[in-house]
C-alpha positions, 0 to 999 in steps of 0.5 A: 447807025451801026458803026461797025458797018459804017467805019473801017476800024483799020482805017481809023487806027491808021489815022491815029498819031499813036502806035496801036497794038492789040493782042488776044488772050493768048498773046497773039498780035491781032491788030496794029496800025500805020503809026506802030509800023513806023515807030517799030519798023522791023521789030513789028515783024518779030512781034507778029511772029512771036507775039507777047513774048517778043513784045515783053523783050522789046518793051522791057529792054533797059528796065530794071524795076519789075514794077515798070515793065509792060507785063505789070502794066498789063496786069494793072489795066486788067485789074483796074479796068483803066489804062495804065501808063508805062514807058520804054526806051528805043534808040536811047529815047524815052517813049511814053506808052499805055496798056489797056484791057478791051472786052470783046462782044463774045467775052474775049479779053484783049490787051491794047498797047499804045505808043506815043510818038514824042515830039522833041522839037524843043530840044532842036530849038534849044540846040539852035539857041545854044549854038548861037549863044555859045558862038556869040560868047566865044567870039565876044570873050575872045574879043575881050581877051584881045582887048585886055592883052592890048591894054597890057601891051600898051600900058602907059607907065604913067597910068594909075593902077586903079584905072587899069584895074577898072578897065580889066574889071569891066572886061571880066564882067562881060566875060562872066556874063557870057559864061553865066548865060552859056551855063544856063543853057547848058543846064537847060539841055541837061534837064531836057535830056533827063526828061527825054531819057526818062531818068528824072523820076528814077533820080527823084525816087532814089534821092528822096528822103525825110527832111525838116523843111525849116532846116532845109530852108536855112541851108538853102538860104545860106547857099544863095550867097555862094551862087550867081542866082540872077543874071550878072547884068541885072541891077545889083541888089540885096535880094537876100533881104527881100526873101521872107519865109513862113514855114510851119515849125518842125514840118517834115517832108519827103523830097529830093533835096537836090531837085527841090533846090533846083525848083526853088532857085528857078522860082526865086530867080524869076520872082526877084528879076521880074518884080520891083527891087524893094518888094518882098518875095515870100516862101510860104509852106502849108500842110494839109491831107499829108501833102505840103504846098510851097508857094513863092509869092512876089509882087511881079509885073504881071503878064498882059492877057494877050501874051498869056498863051505865048509865055509858056512857049520856048524862048517867048517872053512878055514884052513889057519894058520892065521884063525886056530890060532883064535878060531871059530865055523865056 
């Protein structure tokens, strides 16, 4: 079957969810699709008139590294004969794109630029949950403060100091729990915003340096005593005593200490909260072929097979009693 005679190429392109732009060797826009028109709006008219010159201005706006420009991606795709990933910014939003080289039947060379339409529904999900949590935290905290004030006003001269202290400590613990959970959601929002704006990779690159893993881990373990690693309502435990390390001596790695710390805290928090209180949690590092792998190994409760898919969805959790007993957002 002669596909060219059976299929309307423009109809195929208009059926794609990605925006598509095709330029000839002279930089003239010769083909676009419905998604590109939706994403680019009036900017597409200028690209049709000015060609690649307008495209370069549009896609390179806000970029400072020449290695990240659309022109560099175009050259790399031509040299490698493979699609090259790059990104652009539009209305403060990080948008993933691809540049690819197409060879026509008559020997002409074309450049195809595809524009993803990122789905940031997750941010709306987090904002919805964030608003609900903050509202609950504010109302509950205000209620606890009112109860504290009432307790102080109605203080019986005969009451013992330790009784009053115990009562107020209970209120403070509830307030601290609400603040901890609100802070966790705030941190999640900040991380998502970093991803949305494409700021994660530049930040990692800027902060990456050579570190001795043993020295880093020693400082990391000491810092665990100074932070609230697990939810305040979790059963009190000496989780530091459960953590064991197995690290090659003198091993050096290139990493961003801040981001490595963030990752290790997240994994350790999960390992500690969702495993038996006396079971060990191990941090193991191994090096091979210029790569270093760090494993967090625990004896967790596991996830039922029927729930394996949903645990990677926002705010979904496995339903085992041991897991539900611990606070978490999924």
